[in-house]
KEKOL-635616 format. One line per field, with one value per residue (C-alpha): residue in three letters; x, y, z. Coordinates in steps of 0.001 Angstrom, whole numbers, plus 500000, padded with zeros to 6 digits. Example, Ala and Ser with C-alpha at 12.3 -4.5 7.8 and 13.67 -1.06 7.14 Angstrom:
2
marnu: Ala | Ser
u: 512300 | 513670
v: 495500 | 498940
w: 507800 | 507140
This chain:
482
marnu: Met | Leu | Gly | His | Ser | Arg | Phe | Arg | His | Arg | Leu | Thr | Thr | Ala | Leu | Ala | Thr | Leu | Gly | Leu | Leu | Thr | Ala | Gly | Ala | Ala | Val | Gln | Ala | Thr | Ala | Thr | Ala | Thr | Pro | Ala | Gln | Ala | Ala | Thr | Thr | His | Arg | Val | Leu | Phe | Asp | Asn | Ala | His | Ala | Glu | Thr | Ala | Gly | Asn | Ala | Asp | Trp | Ile | Ile | Ser | Thr | Ser | Gln | Pro | Asp | Pro | Leu | Gly | Gln | Asn | Ser | Ser | Pro | Ser | Val | Glu | Lys | Asp | Trp | Thr | Gly | Ala | Leu | Ser | Ser | Trp | Gly | Val | Ala | Leu | Gln | Lys | Thr | Gly | Gly | Tyr | Ser | Gln | Lys | Thr | Leu | Pro | Ser | Gly | Ser | Ser | Leu | Ser | Tyr | Gly | Gly | Ser | Ser | Thr | Thr | Asp | Leu | Ser | Asn | Phe | Asp | Thr | Leu | Val | Leu | Pro | Glu | Pro | Asn | Thr | Leu | Phe | Thr | Thr | Ala | Glu | Lys | Thr | Ala | Ile | Met | Asn | Phe | Val | Lys | Asn | Gly | Gly | Gly | Leu | Phe | Met | Ile | Ser | Asp | His | Thr | Gly | Ala | Asp | Arg | Asn | Asn | Asp | Gly | Tyr | Asp | Ala | Val | Glu | Ile | Phe | Asn | Asp | Leu | Met | Thr | Asn | Asn | Ser | Val | Asp | Ser | Thr | Asp | Pro | Phe | Gly | Phe | Ser | Val | Asp | Ser | Leu | Ser | Ile | Ser | Ser | Asp | Tyr | Pro | Thr | Ala | Ile | Ser | Asp | Ser | Thr | Asp | Pro | Val | Leu | His | Gly | Ser | Phe | Gly | Asn | Val | Thr | Lys | Ser | Leu | Ile | Ala | Ser | Gly | Thr | Thr | Ala | Thr | Leu | Lys | Pro | Ser | Asp | Asn | Pro | Ser | Val | Lys | Gly | Leu | Leu | Tyr | Arg | Thr | Gly | Tyr | Ser | Gly | Asn | Thr | Gly | Ala | Phe | Phe | Ala | Thr | Ser | Thr | Phe | Gly | Ser | Gly | Arg | Val | Ala | Phe | Trp | Gly | Asp | Ser | Ser | Pro | Ile | Asp | Asp | Gly | Thr | Gly | Gln | Ser | Gly | Asn | Thr | Leu | Tyr | Asp | Gly | Trp | Asn | Asp | Ser | Gly | Ala | Thr | Asn | Ala | Ala | Leu | Ala | Leu | Asn | Ala | Thr | Ala | Trp | Leu | Ala | Gly | Ala | Gly | Thr | Ser | Ser | Gly | Gly | Gly | Gly | Ser | Gly | Thr | Cys | Thr | Ala | Ala | Gln | Leu | Leu | Gly | Asn | Asn | Gly | Phe | Glu | Ser | Gly | Ala | Thr | Thr | Trp | Ser | Gly | Thr | Ser | Gly | Val | Ile | Thr | Asn | Ser | Thr | Gly | Glu | Ser | Ala | Arg | Thr | Gly | Ser | Tyr | Tyr | Ala | Trp | Leu | Asn | Gly | Tyr | Gly | Ser | Ala | Asn | Thr | Asp | Thr | Leu | Ser | Gln | Ser | Val | Thr | Val | Pro | Ser | Gly | Cys | Thr | Thr | Ala | Thr | Leu | Ser | Phe | Tyr | Leu | His | Val | Asp | Thr | Ala | Glu | Thr | Thr | Thr | Ser | Thr | Ala | Tyr | Asp | Thr | Leu | Lys | Val | Gln | Val | Leu | Asn | Ser | Ser | Gly | Thr | Val | Leu | Gly | Thr | Leu | Ala | Thr | Tyr | Ser | Asn | Leu | Asn | Ala | Ala | Thr | Gly | Tyr | Thr | Gln | Arg | Ser | Phe | Asn | Leu | Ala | Ser | Tyr | Ala | Gly | Gln | Thr | Val | Thr | Leu | Lys | Phe | Thr | Gly | Thr | Glu | Gly | Ser | Thr | Leu | Gln | Thr | Ser | Phe | Val | Ile | Asp | Asp | Thr | Ala | Leu | Asn | Val | Ser
u: 459066 | 456453 | 455495 | 455832 | 458470 | 459608 | 461962 | 464007 | 467379 | 469112 | 470240 | 472802 | 471095 | 472267 | 470308 | 469012 | 469054 | 466282 | 463668 | 460010 | 458115 | 458412 | 457923 | 461626 | 462007 | 459106 | 459942 | 457236 | 455124 | 451614 | 450409 | 447047 | 446122 | 445640 | 442550 | 439398 | 438116 | 435791 | 432305 | 432006 | 432918 | 431826 | 434660 | 433704 | 435990 | 434717 | 436448 | 437883 | 440559 | 438404 | 437493 | 434642 | 435159 | 435405 | 433255 | 430513 | 430692 | 431952 | 431297 | 433471 | 432624 | 435452 | 438387 | 440548 | 441748 | 442187 | 440844 | 437867 | 438499 | 441446 | 438971 | 436766 | 437100 | 433591 | 431310 | 427796 | 426444 | 427172 | 429196 | 431722 | 433045 | 433364 | 431959 | 428648 | 428549 | 429328 | 425738 | 426191 | 429577 | 428598 | 425409 | 427446 | 430094 | 427546 | 426306 | 429681 | 429543 | 431404 | 434953 | 435367 | 438227 | 438596 | 440810 | 442492 | 442958 | 446116 | 445694 | 444586 | 442195 | 443943 | 443027 | 445472 | 448195 | 449892 | 448323 | 446027 | 443439 | 443707 | 440261 | 441191 | 440897 | 437273 | 433780 | 432263 | 433497 | 431430 | 431902 | 430043 | 429809 | 433348 | 434416 | 437539 | 437771 | 439068 | 442335 | 442546 | 444176 | 441527 | 438688 | 440286 | 440628 | 436981 | 435580 | 437698 | 436818 | 433100 | 433558 | 435323 | 432639 | 432884 | 430030 | 430010 | 427892 | 427672 | 426182 | 425721 | 424489 | 422803 | 424475 | 426670 | 427649 | 431333 | 432448 | 436151 | 435716 | 437807 | 435217 | 433683 | 430720 | 429649 | 427244 | 430066 | 432498 | 430174 | 429222 | 432917 | 433567 | 430891 | 431662 | 435412 | 437138 | 439374 | 437225 | 433744 | 432541 | 429374 | 426934 | 428189 | 425697 | 422677 | 422092 | 423398 | 423196 | 420905 | 422206 | 419502 | 419168 | 415955 | 415335 | 413130 | 411106 | 410409 | 410947 | 408771 | 409824 | 408355 | 406163 | 408419 | 408305 | 411159 | 413752 | 416591 | 417442 | 413884 | 413151 | 416336 | 417665 | 417889 | 414212 | 411676 | 412173 | 409234 | 410670 | 413918 | 414823 | 415904 | 417333 | 418981 | 419770 | 419395 | 418089 | 419199 | 417916 | 417796 | 418736 | 417698 | 418479 | 422158 | 422020 | 418824 | 419698 | 419239 | 416300 | 414797 | 413869 | 412748 | 411418 | 411010 | 407362 | 405513 | 408134 | 408484 | 410003 | 413251 | 413138 | 413379 | 415035 | 416385 | 417791 | 418754 | 420617 | 422388 | 425009 | 428206 | 430206 | 430112 | 429579 | 426766 | 426114 | 423848 | 423144 | 421656 | 420884 | 421654 | 424098 | 421539 | 420018 | 423355 | 424146 | 423583 | 423889 | 427081 | 430715 | 433849 | 433492 | 433032 | 430691 | 427003 | 425276 | 421689 | 420263 | 418845 | 419750 | 417011 | 414535 | 411103 | 409549 | 411981 | 413634 | 417142 | 419038 | 417351 | 418016 | 421705 | 422279 | 420254 | 422055 | 425435 | 424511 | 423324 | 426435 | 428702 | 427187 | 424018 | 425424 | 428176 | 431893 | 432181 | 433434 | 436084 | 438686 | 437407 | 439384 | 442022 | 444916 | 447625 | 450581 | 453491 | 453756 | 454419 | 451119 | 451756 | 452126 | 454940 | 456129 | 459460 | 457862 | 460285 | 457413 | 456668 | 453159 | 451335 | 449338 | 449232 | 446621 | 447192 | 448329 | 449952 | 453735 | 454060 | 455832 | 459000 | 462665 | 463443 | 466922 | 465360 | 465324 | 467011 | 465458 | 466488 | 466966 | 466558 | 465583 | 461947 | 460335 | 457229 | 457622 | 454719 | 454585 | 457740 | 456263 | 456595 | 452941 | 449586 | 448860 | 447786 | 449322 | 447978 | 449230 | 447139 | 446758 | 443971 | 444968 | 443249 | 444651 | 443941 | 441602 | 443886 | 446879 | 447803 | 450686 | 450353 | 453067 | 452991 | 456404 | 457943 | 461010 | 460374 | 462653 | 461529 | 463338 | 462053 | 462807 | 460794 | 462921 | 460476 | 461170 | 457688 | 454990 | 453836 | 453035 | 453189 | 451913 | 451846 | 449040 | 449237 | 445737 | 443684 | 440361 | 437553 | 436247 | 433876 | 436674 | 435844 | 438927 | 439212 | 442364 | 445184 | 448446 | 450669 | 451026 | 454472 | 455413 | 458193 | 459309 | 460414 | 462939 | 466197 | 468986 | 468302 | 465488 | 463983 | 461855 | 458376 | 456285 | 452695 | 450662 | 447622 | 446639 | 443293 | 442296 | 442668 | 439843 | 439244 | 440099 | 441432 | 443085 | 446437 | 446694 | 449368 | 448091 | 450599 | 449379 | 451666 | 451143 | 451441 | 455169 | 458423 | 458549 | 458452 | 459060 | 457788 | 459716 | 458678 | 460383 | 460492 | 457008 | 455810 | 452854 | 454199 | 451707 | 452096
v: 034277 | 031500 | 031803 | 035582 | 037403 | 040541 | 043259 | 045011 | 046327 | 044004 | 046167 | 045464 | 045455 | 048174 | 048535 | 051979 | 053522 | 052085 | 054375 | 055187 | 056604 | 060373 | 063032 | 062947 | 059168 | 058726 | 061429 | 061627 | 058990 | 060198 | 059290 | 059944 | 060794 | 058035 | 056082 | 056397 | 053532 | 051306 | 050308 | 047580 | 044163 | 041033 | 038531 | 034843 | 031809 | 028456 | 025436 | 022757 | 021473 | 018770 | 016387 | 018492 | 016907 | 013291 | 010756 | 012458 | 015613 | 018680 | 021348 | 024079 | 027401 | 027082 | 024891 | 028025 | 028124 | 030073 | 032764 | 031863 | 034994 | 033130 | 030979 | 033856 | 037363 | 038451 | 035394 | 035891 | 032327 | 029527 | 027486 | 030328 | 028768 | 025004 | 023337 | 022189 | 025397 | 027701 | 029006 | 030219 | 031804 | 033446 | 034883 | 036554 | 037742 | 039391 | 041627 | 043393 | 043324 | 040091 | 038823 | 035062 | 032678 | 028913 | 027238 | 024668 | 020991 | 020420 | 023655 | 024219 | 026671 | 029294 | 032483 | 035285 | 034055 | 035621 | 033544 | 035324 | 032620 | 033160 | 033597 | 037046 | 038204 | 037077 | 037832 | 034407 | 030803 | 028268 | 024605 | 022695 | 019132 | 018557 | 014897 | 014956 | 015976 | 019429 | 019394 | 020789 | 023939 | 024314 | 023998 | 026677 | 028884 | 028399 | 029063 | 032165 | 033451 | 033276 | 034550 | 037638 | 038472 | 035973 | 034199 | 030378 | 028457 | 024745 | 022532 | 018896 | 015735 | 012580 | 010287 | 007695 | 010025 | 009188 | 010025 | 009387 | 006315 | 007692 | 006819 | 010290 | 012012 | 015646 | 014936 | 013603 | 016278 | 019159 | 017636 | 017140 | 020802 | 021935 | 019528 | 019053 | 022395 | 024514 | 027662 | 026553 | 022952 | 023545 | 023585 | 026970 | 027386 | 025881 | 022914 | 019478 | 017688 | 014652 | 011239 | 010749 | 009896 | 011474 | 010357 | 013174 | 016177 | 019835 | 021550 | 024622 | 028055 | 029486 | 032585 | 035511 | 038475 | 040218 | 037454 | 038600 | 035059 | 034180 | 037597 | 039195 | 041062 | 037853 | 037000 | 035291 | 031752 | 029351 | 025839 | 023940 | 020422 | 017220 | 014542 | 012364 | 014761 | 015393 | 017919 | 019543 | 019490 | 022957 | 023687 | 027276 | 026745 | 026524 | 029419 | 031533 | 032975 | 029663 | 029726 | 027192 | 028744 | 025733 | 022461 | 018930 | 018165 | 017441 | 019027 | 022358 | 023903 | 022285 | 019180 | 018622 | 021954 | 021660 | 025191 | 027049 | 030200 | 031233 | 033599 | 033025 | 035869 | 038633 | 036216 | 034445 | 030804 | 029090 | 025345 | 023532 | 019821 | 018733 | 019545 | 018766 | 022291 | 023917 | 021463 | 023196 | 019992 | 020835 | 020529 | 018616 | 015650 | 012209 | 013277 | 012414 | 015647 | 016849 | 020339 | 021184 | 024854 | 025366 | 022787 | 024079 | 023025 | 025018 | 028414 | 027210 | 029952 | 032699 | 030800 | 030301 | 033870 | 035580 | 033507 | 034438 | 038126 | 037768 | 035888 | 038439 | 041212 | 042128 | 045312 | 045986 | 045450 | 043633 | 040076 | 037753 | 039993 | 042982 | 042325 | 044803 | 042343 | 042448 | 040151 | 041627 | 039736 | 039855 | 038925 | 038426 | 034896 | 034017 | 037562 | 037090 | 035021 | 032148 | 029630 | 030514 | 031214 | 030490 | 032570 | 035576 | 035955 | 037687 | 037424 | 034162 | 034365 | 037509 | 035607 | 034283 | 033383 | 034503 | 035884 | 038779 | 040739 | 040123 | 039293 | 041546 | 038453 | 034786 | 033652 | 034650 | 038061 | 039640 | 041148 | 043234 | 044473 | 044874 | 043633 | 046792 | 046446 | 047332 | 045045 | 044943 | 042779 | 042351 | 040909 | 040748 | 039126 | 039309 | 039868 | 040584 | 043424 | 042519 | 044951 | 045478 | 046595 | 050278 | 049886 | 048240 | 048972 | 047681 | 047672 | 046313 | 046848 | 048249 | 048452 | 050213 | 050095 | 051455 | 051972 | 055194 | 058304 | 060968 | 062915 | 064327 | 061843 | 058779 | 056322 | 053186 | 053017 | 050815 | 051436 | 050195 | 049942 | 048631 | 046955 | 045501 | 041939 | 043021 | 044495 | 048119 | 050337 | 051778 | 053742 | 054216 | 054272 | 055362 | 055410 | 054810 | 055158 | 055017 | 058360 | 056448 | 054313 | 053921 | 051473 | 048923 | 048497 | 051130 | 050303 | 051817 | 051881 | 052791 | 053075 | 050742 | 051157 | 052654 | 049204 | 047469 | 044995 | 044535 | 042008 | 043864 | 043005 | 044581 | 044919 | 045978 | 046855 | 047527 | 049086 | 049416 | 051468 | 050283 | 050823 | 050839 | 048595 | 049535 | 046834 | 047106 | 044599 | 043869 | 041792 | 041296 | 042471 | 042697 | 043796 | 044242 | 044820 | 045550
w: 096439 | 096437 | 092816 | 092476 | 090488 | 092270 | 091180 | 093810 | 094809 | 097248 | 100126 | 102803 | 106176 | 108508 | 111709 | 112455 | 115888 | 118060 | 119500 | 119854 | 116917 | 116995 | 114402 | 113686 | 113634 | 111227 | 108703 | 106051 | 107826 | 108482 | 111985 | 113570 | 117115 | 119663 | 118521 | 120553 | 122668 | 120665 | 121762 | 124395 | 123021 | 124876 | 124960 | 124741 | 125063 | 123752 | 125263 | 122965 | 125346 | 126939 | 124108 | 122749 | 119322 | 120493 | 118637 | 116627 | 118740 | 116917 | 119506 | 118011 | 116342 | 113809 | 112865 | 113023 | 116624 | 118758 | 116411 | 114183 | 112112 | 110638 | 108695 | 107588 | 108983 | 107939 | 108081 | 106728 | 106836 | 109268 | 106780 | 106554 | 109767 | 110171 | 113270 | 114695 | 116766 | 113848 | 113722 | 117283 | 116591 | 113313 | 114825 | 117581 | 115122 | 112856 | 115685 | 115815 | 119610 | 120347 | 120052 | 120189 | 120743 | 121138 | 123716 | 121450 | 122162 | 124185 | 126143 | 129732 | 131321 | 133431 | 135239 | 135924 | 133566 | 130561 | 127774 | 125310 | 126082 | 129840 | 131392 | 132688 | 129065 | 128695 | 129966 | 129293 | 129212 | 127243 | 128190 | 125428 | 126752 | 128046 | 128016 | 130189 | 133830 | 134649 | 136545 | 140070 | 138722 | 136012 | 138505 | 140646 | 137573 | 136523 | 139985 | 140572 | 137106 | 137924 | 141468 | 140113 | 137572 | 134713 | 132980 | 132832 | 130296 | 131207 | 128484 | 129441 | 127734 | 128974 | 131463 | 129759 | 126901 | 127341 | 123819 | 124352 | 126592 | 129448 | 132084 | 132447 | 130832 | 131062 | 133931 | 136097 | 134964 | 135881 | 139220 | 139965 | 139164 | 141592 | 144456 | 144264 | 143848 | 146068 | 145944 | 147086 | 147055 | 149097 | 146186 | 144939 | 142083 | 143832 | 141537 | 140614 | 137269 | 137207 | 136129 | 133541 | 129852 | 128606 | 125042 | 123756 | 124853 | 124159 | 127529 | 128001 | 129233 | 132417 | 132224 | 133121 | 130753 | 132593 | 132352 | 130013 | 128913 | 127929 | 126457 | 125207 | 122215 | 120168 | 120542 | 122792 | 124067 | 124228 | 124027 | 123783 | 122631 | 124335 | 122046 | 124688 | 127486 | 131184 | 133695 | 136936 | 140477 | 142009 | 145612 | 146397 | 150076 | 149049 | 146562 | 146497 | 143078 | 141229 | 138827 | 136444 | 133089 | 131026 | 132413 | 131215 | 130486 | 133728 | 135993 | 137782 | 140866 | 141974 | 139748 | 136034 | 135190 | 131646 | 131568 | 134726 | 135725 | 138893 | 140259 | 142210 | 143690 | 141087 | 138202 | 136400 | 135515 | 132983 | 132662 | 129645 | 129858 | 126290 | 123508 | 120790 | 120826 | 119935 | 117103 | 113751 | 111737 | 109853 | 110847 | 110063 | 107715 | 109233 | 112041 | 112272 | 113235 | 113594 | 113277 | 116679 | 116395 | 113774 | 115098 | 114111 | 117421 | 119551 | 119906 | 120652 | 118821 | 120817 | 124044 | 123337 | 122174 | 124906 | 127520 | 126043 | 126237 | 129833 | 130894 | 129226 | 131295 | 129401 | 127918 | 130424 | 130088 | 133412 | 133417 | 134660 | 133108 | 135009 | 138161 | 137058 | 137057 | 134436 | 133997 | 132071 | 128783 | 125041 | 123395 | 119677 | 118380 | 115960 | 116510 | 114707 | 111890 | 112532 | 112559 | 108947 | 107692 | 110959 | 113476 | 111159 | 108418 | 105124 | 101542 | 100524 | 100506 | 102633 | 105407 | 103778 | 104143 | 100586 | 099958 | 098028 | 101284 | 104631 | 107978 | 110844 | 113027 | 112217 | 108727 | 108253 | 107880 | 106325 | 102846 | 101545 | 097934 | 095826 | 092559 | 090476 | 089489 | 091033 | 093997 | 097642 | 100378 | 103914 | 107191 | 110370 | 113765 | 116328 | 119952 | 123263 | 125377 | 129044 | 130759 | 133755 | 131718 | 131731 | 129293 | 125872 | 123330 | 119770 | 118143 | 114968 | 112830 | 109358 | 106336 | 103153 | 099833 | 096534 | 092865 | 092924 | 092412 | 093536 | 096708 | 097030 | 095949 | 097925 | 095147 | 097326 | 100914 | 104015 | 106512 | 110103 | 111554 | 114467 | 113610 | 115684 | 115332 | 112547 | 110474 | 111188 | 111392 | 114901 | 114189 | 111706 | 113644 | 110760 | 106988 | 105465 | 101814 | 099247 | 100753 | 103883 | 101992 | 103908 | 104525 | 107255 | 109750 | 112039 | 115065 | 115178 | 118381 | 119284 | 122472 | 122415 | 126083 | 125034 | 123730 | 127126 | 127644 | 123929 | 121258 | 118238 | 114949 | 114130 | 110361 | 107885 | 104385 | 101617 | 098363 | 095350 | 092175 | 088601 | 088072 | 090073 | 093106 | 096774 | 099371 | 102949 | 105065 | 108674 | 111365 | 115156 | 116084 | 119686 | 121791 | 125302 | 128121 | 131805
């Protein structure tokens, strides 16, 4: 078992009768009441499906994608996650009020689909200097997402910043989104991105003490940074809600807006004219990066974080996922463990095809504990339960075998819990022990509908005492929503 010596009784698999977890089916398993709804979590999707790491760009919050928690579940400093946007991601994570995902390279933006990275599962979409055109379907998805209440963060760069040499830079890509889509191509946001390459400047914020982006919970904004960037031209006659917040030196009104906000339908939009302010100077090796996030002449961190909060609903749970739609789907990745040690996080060697135990189906399964000595094994996966779903059922098959002989004392335990993005336990679904030992697998099921609209972590924690092994064996997991 991947370097571990385990002691156990090899049992012949005999499948138990299937059924929902009831008091009778989970004899001697301690279950709690349905967990209470957690506090509002703002759900943010960072795009990395449009060449955001081409050339020296490294516009990602973490190399662990889609879930940055796979790299470090409790980041405290920006280098706990790897990427030039990790300062941004870690700052949000540390508040405890945000769940974040990345749309990985090779994926596509969608809205109203069954994928866990579908826009219907998020409040805000961040587009950090995309370098490939959005497809027709993607543009429709983005526009409908915003129209139905989503937040869109558009971060450009200077004209000619074609990092992957495909003929398109972020200026052209954003203008194409706004003028060539199937939802509204008549200047929907009230601005266009200028074809400019401004070498350097410290754009200044307007005087507006009531603006939540300039004066939000993350601090006050005074200046930003241009290190080869562009601006936008505002057109309030097309959309009266458009507003310039920071301007290039010498500009005001409808020209030279370096940071602007707007609304479209029920949603919100923010535009930033350069990617330099969000660059924290560290990322994947081989890239030349600069620390604009902490530039002493600007307040870029406060601007990015306040804008994210505003786009996500500024303290509300409304967003693109708030339309109430739900597509029936199974949401867990690698749910039968047949892809090996991927998607799930946990103790090394827990996912295995060892012959020491038997998979219920296929070859791989998850094997927690069974060492006959004091140890703790964990297995977890983060998942977003769509807000429009009224049914969300977690199920898995569990087999327990033990060398313990007691019929009254739980020496070894397996807890099944739901955690938020900060690692706080929201609810303990059940606790199994050596007293649940039986031949074969038994299906266990739980209602997670109360977590609709949230990103949660499903976690199994096995704890074994100092002597006599107990093995907790899991296979064929599922989180079915409808």
